[in-house]
N, C-alpha and C positions, 0 to 999 in steps of 0.2 A: 485473556494480552495475545494481538491479532497487531500485524504491522503489514508495513507498507513502502517499496523501498519505491521511490522517484529520487528525480533528478535537482539539486538544487531550482534550476531555474525556472521548471518549471512551478515550484513553491512561491520564490521570490514574487512570476508575474503575478503571484497569489494572496499575494501576505497581506491585505485592504477586508482579503472577502471572511462571509462566518463561514465558508464552503469553500473545502476542495477537490476538485474535480482533473483526475488525469490528464496529459494528454491522448491517450491510448481508452478511454473512457467513450466515444464517441467512436469509434472502432469494434470494439469491445461488449460492449455492452453494456459492461461492470467494470468494477474494482479489482483485480488481481492483488490477494494478500497470504501470508503467512501465517504459522506460526513462529515460535523461537525458535523448533528444535528444525522448524524449515528455512530459512535465512538463509545458512548460510550453503543449502543446497541452490537459490536460487540468487543467490548472489553468482557464484561458479555459474553457472549455467546463462545468464539469462546477459548476466551487467560485466563477463572479467575483464577486467582495463579500463576501465569505466573509473573517475575519480570523484567527481559534482553527484556521490552521493549523496540522499537523506531518509532515514530508519525515519519511517509514522512509530508512534506506539502507539495504535490506538484499542480504551475501553469500548471490544463489546456492547453493553449494557445502555449502554453514551449513543451510538447511534439511533437514527433514525433510520433510514434507508438501511431494507432488507439484506437481508445475510445468509448468507448458505454457505456446505462448506457440502464442495462437488469432485468430485473425478476428475482426475490431469495424467499429470507425471506420474509413468508406472502406475495408477491408478490410484496414487493415494492424494485427499481430502486433502482440501484449498479451499479455508471460504477467501469468496465471494461478493464484495457490496453491490446490492443491485440499485445504482443509484450514488448520491453526490456525502463526498465527506463529513458530515457537518464536524467541524472544530474544532468544539468544548466534547470531543467526544476524542480530540489527538491529544494525549497527558505527558507526553514527552514527545519528544523531537534528538537523537542521535544524528549528526553528521561520519561518514562510513569512505572505506577508503580503499573496494575491490580492489 
């Protein structure tokens, strides 16, 4: 299982689509994700003080797009999705407040 943190407004805009594309995908070229153990650190580093957040629980085996684990912060490997997230790979959604 991997996780993607997104803003509620991004999700709402795309709720009727079969795929989800975060707003920074077109700038970055991939979708930033994390493992369960990395969620807390990602929230603290990049989303501090934001309250309109959702955590997408993504089943890796169901992804249609390529998934790569690549070094990032502190040389720690993070999962990156090179393409859109097909919504049938999202098995749960949690509302977050950081």
